[in-house]
NUMAR-641036 format. One record per residue: residue in one letter; z, x, y of N, C-alpha, C in turn. Coordinates in steps of 0.05 Angstrom, whole numbers, padded with zeros to 5 digits, always signed. Atoms other than C-alpha are relative to their C-alpha. Example, Ala and Ser with C-alpha at 12.3 -4.5 7.8 and 13.67 -1.06 7.14 Angstrom:
NUMAR-641036
a+00000+00018-00024+00156+00246-00090+00000+00018+00024 s-00001-00016-00024+00143+00273-00021+00014-00015+00022 
END
This chain:
NUMAR-641036
x+00000+00017-00024+00000+00000+00000+00000+00018+00025 x+00002-00016-00024-00021+00030+00066+00014-00015+00023 x-00014+00012-00022+00026+00017+00124-00017+00000+00025 x+00015+00003-00024-00002-00007+00189+00018+00008+00024 x-00015-00010-00023+00023+00031+00251-00017-00004+00025 x+00014+00001-00025+00005+00032+00324-00011+00027+00007 x+00013-00026-00006-00045+00087+00339+00000+00003+00031 x-00003-00004-00029-00028+00115+00408-00017+00024+00009 x+00018-00021-00008-00084+00155+00440-00008-00004+00029 x+00005+00005-00028-00078+00138+00514-00002+00027+00015 x+00003-00024-00016-00103+00192+00562+00021+00000+00022 x-00022+00000-00020-00046+00214+00608-00010-00001+00029 x+00011+00001-00027-00093+00219+00668-00012-00027+00006 x+00014+00024-00009-00114+00157+00706-00028+00006+00007 x+00027-00010-00006-00173+00195+00734+00002+00030+00006 x+00002-00028-00006-00196+00267+00742-00025+00004+00016 x+00024-00005-00017-00242+00289+00798-00017+00022-00013 x+00018-00020+00012-00304+00328+00775+00006+00028+00010 x-00004-00029-00007-00297+00404+00773-00019+00009+00022 x+00020-00008-00019-00359+00409+00816+00007-00007+00029 x-00007+00008-00027-00325+00377+00876+00014+00023+00014 x-00013-00022-00014-00305+00428+00929+00029-00006+00007 x-00028+00002-00007-00231+00440+00941+00017-00017-00019 x-00016+00019+00016-00207+00380+00900-00010-00002-00029 x+00011+00002+00027-00248+00392+00837+00022+00005-00021 x-00019-00003+00022-00206+00382+00774+00027-00014+00006 x-00024+00014-00007-00151+00345+00812+00003-00026-00016 x-00003+00024+00016-00121+00289+00771+00025-00015+00009 x-00023+00018-00004-00074+00230+00780+00009-00010-00027 x-00010+00007+00027-00030+00219+00719+00018-00025+00001 x-00017+00023+00003+00006+00157+00695+00029+00006+00006 x-00028-00008-00004+00072+00194+00695+00006+00003+00030 x-00004-00003-00029+00065+00214+00768+00001-00026+00015 x+00001+00026-00014+00046+00144+00789+00026-00016-00006 x-00024+00015+00007+00105+00112+00751+00025+00012+00013 x-00023-00014-00013+00153+00165+00778+00001-00008+00029 x+00001+00007-00028+00130+00149+00849+00007-00029+00004 x-00006+00028-00002+00135+00074+00837+00030-00005-00002 x-00029+00002+00001+00208+00084+00819+00013+00003+00027 x-00010-00003-00027+00221+00108+00890-00008-00023+00018 x+00010+00022-00017+00178+00053+00921+00016-00025-00005 x-00015+00024+00007+00211-00004+00884+00030+00003+00007 x-00028-00005-00007+00279+00028+00894+00005-00004+00029 x-00002+00003-00029+00268+00031+00969+00000-00030+00008 x+00002+00029-00007+00248-00043+00972+00025-00015-00008 x-00025+00014+00010+00309-00065+00931+00023+00007+00018 x-00022-00009-00017+00357-00023+00972-00003-00012+00028 x+00005+00011-00027+00325-00049+01036+00012-00029+00001 x-00011+00027+00002+00343-00120+01014+00031+00000+00000 x-00029-00002+00003+00414-00099+00996+00013+00009+00027 x-00011-00010-00025+00425-00060+01061-00002-00021+00022 x+00003+00021-00020+00398-00118+01102+00023-00020-00004 x-00022+00019+00005+00450-00163+01068+00026+00011+00011 x-00025-00012-00010+00505-00114+01088-00002+00011+00028 x+00004-00007-00028+00476-00102+01157+00001+00031+00005 x+00001-00029-00003+00464-00027+01146-00027+00007+00012 x+00026-00007-00014+00410+00003+01193-00020+00012-00019 x+00022-00011+00016+00342+00020+01164-00001+00030+00001 x+00000-00029-00003+00349+00091+01190+00017+00013-00021 x-00018-00010+00020+00407+00102+01142-00014+00000-00027 x+00014+00002+00025+00364+00078+01084-00022+00021-00002 x+00022-00020+00000+00306+00124+01104+00011+00028-00006 x-00012-00026+00006+00352+00185+01103+00009+00001-00029 x-00008+00001+00028+00381+00163+01037-00023+00004-00019 x+00023-00003+00016+00312+00158+01007-00010+00029-00001 x+00008-00028-00002+00295+00228+01031+00018+00018-00017 x-00019-00015+00016+00358+00257+01000-00005-00005-00030 x+00005+00007+00028+00344+00220+00935-00024+00015-00012 x+00025-00013+00009+00273+00247+00928+00005+00030-00004 x-00004-00029+00001+00293+00319+00943+00019+00008-00022 x-00020-00008+00019+00356+00323+00901-00006-00009-00028 x+00008+00008+00027+00327+00284+00842-00019+00020-00012 x+00020-00018+00011+00268+00330+00834+00012+00028-00005 x-00013-00026+00003+00308+00394+00846+00019+00000-00024 x-00020+00001+00022+00364+00372+00799-00013-00003-00027 x+00013+00005+00026+00317+00348+00744-00014+00026-00009 x+00013-00025+00007+00278+00414+00746+00020+00021-00008 x-00021-00020+00007+00339+00459+00747+00014-00007-00026 x-00013+00009+00025+00370+00417+00692-00015+00008-00024 x+00017-00008+00023+00311+00428+00646+00001+00030-00004 x+00002-00029+00002+00307+00502+00661+00026+00013-00009 x-00026-00013+00006+00382+00518+00656+00014-00012-00025 x-00013+00012+00023+00404+00469+00602-00015+00006-00026 x+00016-00002+00024+00346+00476+00553-00013+00027-00005 x+00013-00026+00004+00312+00543+00565+00009+00020+00020 x-00010-00018-00021+00358+00586+00607-00009+00029-00003 x+00009-00028+00004+00337+00652+00575-00027+00005+00012 x+00028-00004-00010+00264+00643+00592-00001-00002+00030 x+00003+00004-00029+00273+00616+00662+00016+00020+00017 x-00015-00020-00015+00326+00666+00683-00015+00027+00000 x+00017-00024+00001+00279+00721+00660-00025-00003+00016 x+00025+00005-00016+00220+00688+00696+00006-00021+00021 x-00009+00020-00020+00252+00653+00757-00023-00014+00015 x+00022+00012-00015+00185+00641+00791-00011-00024-00015 x+00010+00022+00017+00167+00594+00733+00015-00026+00006 x-00016+00024-00006+00222+00546+00756-00015-00017+00021 x+00014+00014-00022+00178+00528+00816-00024-00016-00011 x+00025+00013+00010+00120+00505+00771+00006-00027-00013 x-00007+00027+00009+00141+00432+00766-00024-00014-00012 x+00025+00014+00009+00069+00410+00755-00006+00007-00030 x+00004-00007+00028+00071+00444+00686+00018-00016-00018 x-00018+00016+00016+00125+00395+00663+00027+00012-00003 x-00027-00009+00004+00198+00400+00647+00020-00011+00020 x-00021+00012-00017+00247+00352+00681+00021-00013-00019 x-00022+00010+00017+00315+00334+00651+00016-00021+00015 x-00014+00022-00012+00349+00268+00665+00029+00007+00007 x-00027-00008-00005+00418+00300+00660+00001+00017+00026 x+00002-00016-00025+00398+00350+00714-00005-00018+00024 x+00005+00019-00022+00371+00293+00756+00025-00014+00008 x-00025+00014-00006+00437+00257+00750+00019+00017+00017 x-00017-00018-00015+00475+00318+00774-00010+00004+00029 x+00012-00003-00026+00426+00328+00831+00004-00024+00018 x-00004+00025-00015+00432+00255+00852+00029-00001+00010 x-00028+00001-00008+00508+00259+00852+00006+00019+00023 x-00004-00019-00022+00506+00321+00896-00013-00010+00026 x+00014+00010-00024+00455+00291+00944+00014-00023+00013 x-00013+00024-00010+00493+00226+00951+00027+00007+00012 x-00025-00009-00012+00558+00263+00964-00004+00010+00028 x+00007-00011-00027+00526+00300+01022-00007-00024+00019 x+00007+00023-00016+00497+00234+01047+00025-00016+00009 x-00024+00016-00006+00564+00198+01043+00017+00014+00022 x-00015-00015-00021+00597+00253+01085-00013-00002+00027 x+00014+00001-00025+00543+00252+01137+00002-00027+00014 x-00001+00027-00012+00545+00177+01147+00027-00014-00002 x-00027+00010+00002+00619+00169+01134+00002-00026-00016 x-00001+00022+00018+00608+00121+01077+00016+00008-00025 x-00014-00007+00025+00654+00118+01016-00020+00008-00022 x+00018-00011+00020+00623+00158+00960-00007-00021-00021 x+00005+00020+00021+00632+00102+00909-00017-00024+00011 x+00016+00020-00012+00601+00052+00958-00030+00007-00003 x+00027-00010+00003+00538+00094+00958-00010-00001-00029 x+00007-00001+00028+00538+00105+00883-00005-00028-00012 x+00002+00027+00011+00548+00031+00867-00027-00012+00006 x+00025+00012-00007+00484+00014+00903-00024+00016-00010 x+00023-00016+00008+00440+00072+00885-00006-00001-00030 x+00005+00000+00029+00450+00068+00810-00015-00025-00009 x+00015+00024+00007+00421-00002+00809-00030+00007-00001 x+00028-00007-00001+00353+00026+00829-00007+00024-00018 x+00004-00023+00018+00362+00089+00787-00007-00011-00028 x+00006+00010+00027+00362+00046+00724-00029-00010-00002 x+00028+00008-00001+00295+00015+00745-00019+00024-00001 x+00016-00024+00000+00267+00084+00759+00000+00012-00028 x-00001-00011+00027+00291+00106+00690-00018-00015-00019 x+00019+00016+00016+00251+00049+00658-00028+00010+00005 x+00027-00009-00007+00188+00071+00695-00006+00028-00010 x+00004-00028+00008+00198+00145+00679-00004+00001-00030 x+00004+00000+00029+00206+00131+00604-00027-00011-00008 x+00027+00010+00006+00142+00090+00605-00021+00022+00007 x+00017-00023-00006+00110+00151+00638+00000+00020-00023 x-00002-00018+00024+00135+00193+00579-00017-00011-00022 x+00017+00013+00021+00100+00143+00533-00029+00006+00006 x+00028-00005-00007+00035+00152+00571-00007+00029-00004 x+00005-00028+00005+00043+00227+00563+00002+00007-00030 x-00004-00005+00028+00056+00220+00488+00021+00022-00005 x-00021-00020+00002+00121+00259+00495+00028-00013-00003 x-00028+00008+00003+00196+00254+00481+00002-00024-00018 x-00002+00022+00019+00188+00210+00420+00019+00007-00022 x-00021-00004+00021+00231+00202+00358-00010+00011-00026 x+00006-00010+00026+00232+00223+00286-00020-00018-00014 x+00020+00016+00015+00183+00197+00234+00014-00026-00010 x-00009+00026+00008+00190+00125+00213-00021-00015-00017 x+00018+00017+00015+00161+00074+00165+00000-00029+00011 x-00001+00027-00013+00176+00015+00211-00027-00007+00011 x+00027+00008-00009+00115-00026+00230-00007+00005+00029 x+00006-00006-00028+00123-00012+00304+00000+00030+00006 x+00002-00029-00004+00120+00063+00293-00026+00008+00013 x+00024-00009-00015+00070+00101+00337-00011+00025-00013 x+00013-00025+00007+00020+00152+00313-00010+00013+00026 x+00007-00013-00025+00016+00200+00372-00023+00020-00004 x+00024-00016+00006-00055+00225+00365-00002+00024+00019 x+00004-00022-00019-00055+00267+00428+00020+00023-00004 x-00019-00021+00005+00006+00305+00405-00006+00015-00027 x+00003-00012+00027-00010+00316+00331-00029+00004-00008 x+00028-00002+00008-00086+00307+00327-00009-00024-00015 x+00012+00024+00012-00133+00256+00298+00005-00004-00029 x-00004+00002+00029-00118+00272+00225+00028-00007-00007 x-00029+00005+00006-00043+00259+00231+00004-00030-00007 x-00003+00028+00010-00022+00196+00192+00029-00009+00002 x-00028+00008-00001+00054+00196+00201+00007-00012+00027 x-00008+00013-00024+00086+00150+00252+00027+00009+00009 x-00026-00008-00012+00145+00165+00298+00012-00024+00015 x-00014+00020-00017+00197+00122+00332-00009+00003+00029 x+00007-00002-00028+00172+00105+00402+00026-00002+00017 x-00026+00001-00014+00240+00123+00432-00003-00004+00030 x+00005+00005-00028+00209+00121+00501+00003-00029+00006 x-00001+00029-00004+00202+00046+00493+00029-00010-00004 x-00028+00008+00005+00272+00037+00463+00017+00005+00025 x-00017-00007-00023+00303+00074+00521-00008-00015+00025 x+00010+00014-00024+00259+00041+00574+00010-00029+00000 x-00009+00028+00002+00278-00029+00550+00030-00001+00005 x-00029-00001-00005+00352-00009+00550+00006+00002+00030 x-00004-00004-00029+00346+00014+00622-00007-00025+00016 x+00009+00024-00014+00309-00049+00643+00021-00022-00002 x-00021+00020+00004+00363-00094+00613+00024+00008+00018 x-00023-00010-00016+00417-00051+00648-00006-00005+00029 x+00008+00005-00028+00379-00057+00714+00005-00029+00007 x-00003+00029-00005+00378-00133+00709+00029-00007+00002 x-00029+00006+00001+00452-00135+00692+00013+00010+00026 x-00013-00011-00024+00473-00089+00750-00009-00015+00025 x+00010+00014-00023+00428-00124+00800+00012-00028+00003 x-00012+00027-00001+00455-00193+00782+00030+00002+00006 x-00028-00005-00005+00526-00165+00783+00005+00003+00030 x-00003-00004-00029+00517-00142+00854-00002-00026+00016 x+00004+00025-00015+00491-00209+00879+00021-00022-00008 x-00021+00019+00009+00542-00248+00837+00026+00004+00017 x-00024-00006-00016+00596-00213+00878-00007+00001+00030 x+00009+00004-00028+00558-00229+00943-00002+00027+00015 x+00004-00026-00012+00542-00156+00956+00025+00016+00006 x-00025-00014-00004+00615-00135+00955+00016+00002-00026 x-00015-00003+00025+00635-00117+00884+00023+00020+00003 x-00022-00019-00001+00699-00078+00870-00012+00028+00000 x+00011-00027-00003+00685-00006+00891+00003+00016-00026 x+00000-00016+00024+00665+00036+00831-00007-00015-00025 x+00005+00016+00024+00653-00022+00783-00029+00003-00009 x+00028-00002+00008+00577-00020+00784-00006+00028-00010 x+00005-00027+00009+00576+00056+00778+00013+00005-00027 x-00014-00002+00026+00626+00051+00720-00017-00012-00022 x+00018+00013+00020+00582+00002+00682-00025+00016-00005 x+00024-00016+00003+00522+00045+00696+00005+00025-00018 x-00006-00024+00016+00554+00108+00668+00004-00006-00029 x-00006+00007+00027+00580+00074+00606-00025-00008-00016 x+00022+00011+00016+00518+00037+00585-00025+00018+00000 x+00023-00017+00000+00463+00084+00608+00003+00024-00018 x-00003-00024+00016+00492+00145+00576+00007-00006-00029 x-00003+00009+00028+00512+00106+00513-00027-00004-00012 x+00027+00004+00010+00440+00086+00506-00013+00027-00006 x+00011-00027+00005+00419+00159+00514+00012+00013-00024 x-00015-00013+00023+00472+00182+00464-00011-00011-00026 x+00009+00012+00025+00450+00133+00410-00029+00006-00007 x+00029-00004+00005+00375+00142+00418-00005+00029-00008 x+00003-00028+00007+00384+00218+00413+00001+00005-00030 x-00003-00003+00029+00401+00208+00339-00028-00001-00014 x+00027+00002+00013+00328+00190+00324-00022+00014+00016 x+00020-00016-00015+00295+00236+00375-00004+00027-00014 x+00006-00027+00009+00261+00300+00355+00013+00020+00019 x-00011-00020-00018+00295+00363+00382-00020+00009+00021 x+00018-00009-00021+00267+00384+00449-00003+00030+00001 x+00001-00029+00001+00283+00457+00439+00011+00010-00026 x-00005-00010+00027+00292+00501+00378+00030+00002-00006 x-00028-00004+00006+00367+00515+00385+00015-00025-00007 x-00012+00025+00007+00382+00441+00375-00002-00007-00030 x+00006+00007+00027+00357+00442+00303+00025-00002-00018 x-00024-00001+00017+00425+00459+00271+00025-00012+00013 x-00023+00011-00014+00470+00421+00320+00006-00028-00011 x-00008+00027+00009+00509+00359+00296-00007-00020+00023 x+00008+00015-00024+00503+00331+00367-00018+00018+00017 x+00018-00017-00015+00444+00356+00408+00010+00002+00029 x-00008-00006-00027+00447+00380+00480+00001-00026+00017 x+00000+00025-00015+00429+00311+00508+00025-00017-00006 x-00024+00015+00007+00487+00279+00470+00025+00012+00011 x-00023-00014-00011+00537+00332+00490+00003-00005+00030 x+00000+00004-00029+00517+00323+00563+00006-00030+00007 x-00005+00028-00006+00523+00247+00557+00029-00008-00002 x-00028+00008+00005+00595+00244+00533+00017+00000+00025 x-00016+00001-00024+00628+00265+00599-00007-00023+00019 x+00008+00023-00017+00588+00212+00636+00011-00026-00009 x-00012+00024+00011+00611+00157+00589+00030-00002+00006 x-00029-00001-00005+00684+00178+00595+00006-00004+00030 x-00004+00004-00029+00678+00181+00671-00005-00030+00007 x+00005+00028-00005+00649+00110+00670+00024-00018-00008 x-00024+00015+00010+00708+00083+00629+00023+00003+00020 x-00022-00005-00020+00757+00116+00678-00005-00015+00026 x+00007+00014-00025+00720+00087+00738+00004-00031-00003 x-00002+00028+00004+00718+00017+00709+00030-00008-00001 x-00029+00005+00001+00793+00020+00693+00012+00001+00028 x-00011-00003-00027+00807+00044+00764-00008-00023+00018 x+00009+00022-00017+00764-00010+00797+00014-00026-00007 x-00014+00025+00008+00797-00065+00756+00028-00001+00010 x-00027-00001-00010+00866-00041+00777+00001-00006+00030 x+00001+00005-00028+00846-00041+00850-00006-00030+00006 x+00007+00028-00004+00815-00111+00843+00024-00018-00006 x-00023+00016+00007+00878-00138+00810+00022+00000+00022 x-00020-00003-00021+00920-00113+00869-00007-00016+00025 x+00009+00014-00024+00877-00148+00921+00000-00030-00003 
END
């Protein structure tokens, strides 16, 4: 009996300009880049609605968006280089700048975002948790779009599977490959989408004034729990993970989950006192 799987052979580029074109020949626009950019666009529009509700000036949102873009990209790139391949990148530091060649880590992005938002909160004299509670709502939506970008790149997928929704990633393995893999990009993307809907509704259910730290706490618990569980069926991203009981992604997820539990406990105590 031959199992029927989903053959995935989508080209990662939306279009490529002809090599014969002067100056821009060979330039391409990729699905990943488009989806990554849409995460910022949709995030800006959602935050604009939330800030309008709370009567926060648009100028503040514009600066917040700038910090988010810079710190997300820098953090994601440094996270990949220093968490997963430190030996190579410390020996070849100029390679760190070559973001266009790929290599962005969500854990590094998380650390970069936390650092950028802390700087923002100090500049505008806003409580750090107030900023985090609002920004993580749009971060979950961006996470959904980025994982769909990974799917379009045929990357970061799971172990082999016999489940009927397994994907044969032709562009990764070649046309003769017959084994299917878990499309963990889709699993993770759907988890983030559900979390986005939950957090967004939670914000409006509390009329734009939830207990400080509650949304961020839920975000940390559920997002990093999703990451932790899905890592069990992901293929190792780097060689040193082969013999690890918990891989690097899981080890980095645990502190975030614990921090979320602590934050939720803290916010519930504050809410009970008021």
